[in-house]
N, C-alpha and C positions, 0 to 999 in steps of 0.2 A: 508745342514741337516743331523745330526747325529741321529741315529736309532739303538736301540738293538731290538734284535729278540728272539721269544719263538716260537719253532716247537712244534706242538701239533698233535694229530692224525686228525685234521682235517684241519690243513693247518700250514702257517706260520704267525706268529702276530708280526709286526713292532710297536714299541713305540718309539715316538721321545724323545730325551733327554731331551727337554724344558717341554715336559708333566711331565716328572720324575722329574725335578727340580720344576715345580709348585707344583706339590703334596708334595715332600719332605719340600718345603717352608710351605706349609699350615699347616704340620705336625710339624715343628719346631717353628712355631709360637704359637701353643698351649702349648709348654713346659713352665713350671713356670721359669721365671728369663731370659727369651730370647725376648728382646724388639723389635728386626726384625733383616733383613738382613741388612748387610752395602755394600754400595757403595764407591768405592775409587776411589779419583780422582789422577790417577798417577803423573799426571802435577804437582800439587800443594801439593799432600800428604795429601789432606783433606777427610776425612772419613764423610759419610753422610747416614742417615736413609733412607732406600728405600720404596717408597708406596708401598702397596701392589700389585698394577698392575706391577711393575716393580722390585718385589723382586728376580726374577730369576737372575737377573745380580748379586747377591751375592752367587748364588749357582753354581757351575759346576759339571757337569756328564759326567764322562767318563767310557768307556768299556775296561776293562783290555784284555789281550790275553788269560786268562783263560774264557772270557766270562761273567765275573763278573762286578757289578758296582762299582765305586768308586766316592765318592760325598764329595766336597769340602764346607764348610759353612763359610761366612765371617758374623760373626753376631756382633750384640751390646747387651749388658747383662745390667741388672738391677745394679745399684750402691748397694752395700752392701750384693748381694748374693755370695754363694761361687761356684766359678768358677767351679772346678772339678765336683762339684756335678751336676750343670746345664748342662755341658758337657757331663757327663754319661748319664743323662736322655734323652738328645737329642739323643746320639748314639742310647741307648736302642729303644727309640720311633721311630724313623726314621729307623733303620734297619727293624724291626718288620714291621711297615705298608708298607714301599716301599718293601719288600718283597712279602707281601701278595697282594699288588696293583698291581705290574708288574709282579709278577713271575719269577722274576731274584735275584739270589743271591747277596746280598751286600757285597762286600769283606773288603771294607775299608771306613771309614768316617773320614776326617779331620775337623777340627773346628779350626778357626782362630778367635779369640776374637779382633776384630779391635777397639771397644770402649766399655765404661760405659756410662749410662745415668741415671740420678736421676729421677725417677718417682713420678708425683705429686700425 
């Protein structure tokens, strides 16, 4: 279990990285142009859309040596969207909301667009 800690005047708060990944994933799914998180089958090289309950498999949270968060997103985007615009919106939204939620600074967000999907 990997955790990040915040020291307050009342004591120490530990937040599991899985909790941060769940929250970041819910914020990412609200962004226009993001279809969902991608799960990659390394053996076959197949990319699949993860269901809501397993979306954290497409998100990796790490704590840097400077005690800041680094988050990787493996996403699937909608066909026809401007990918840099979607990525910038995702970074801005996640950075702001995760910092407010966890009380930890987000140093870096890496976005890997794994696939595109046509939405009906």
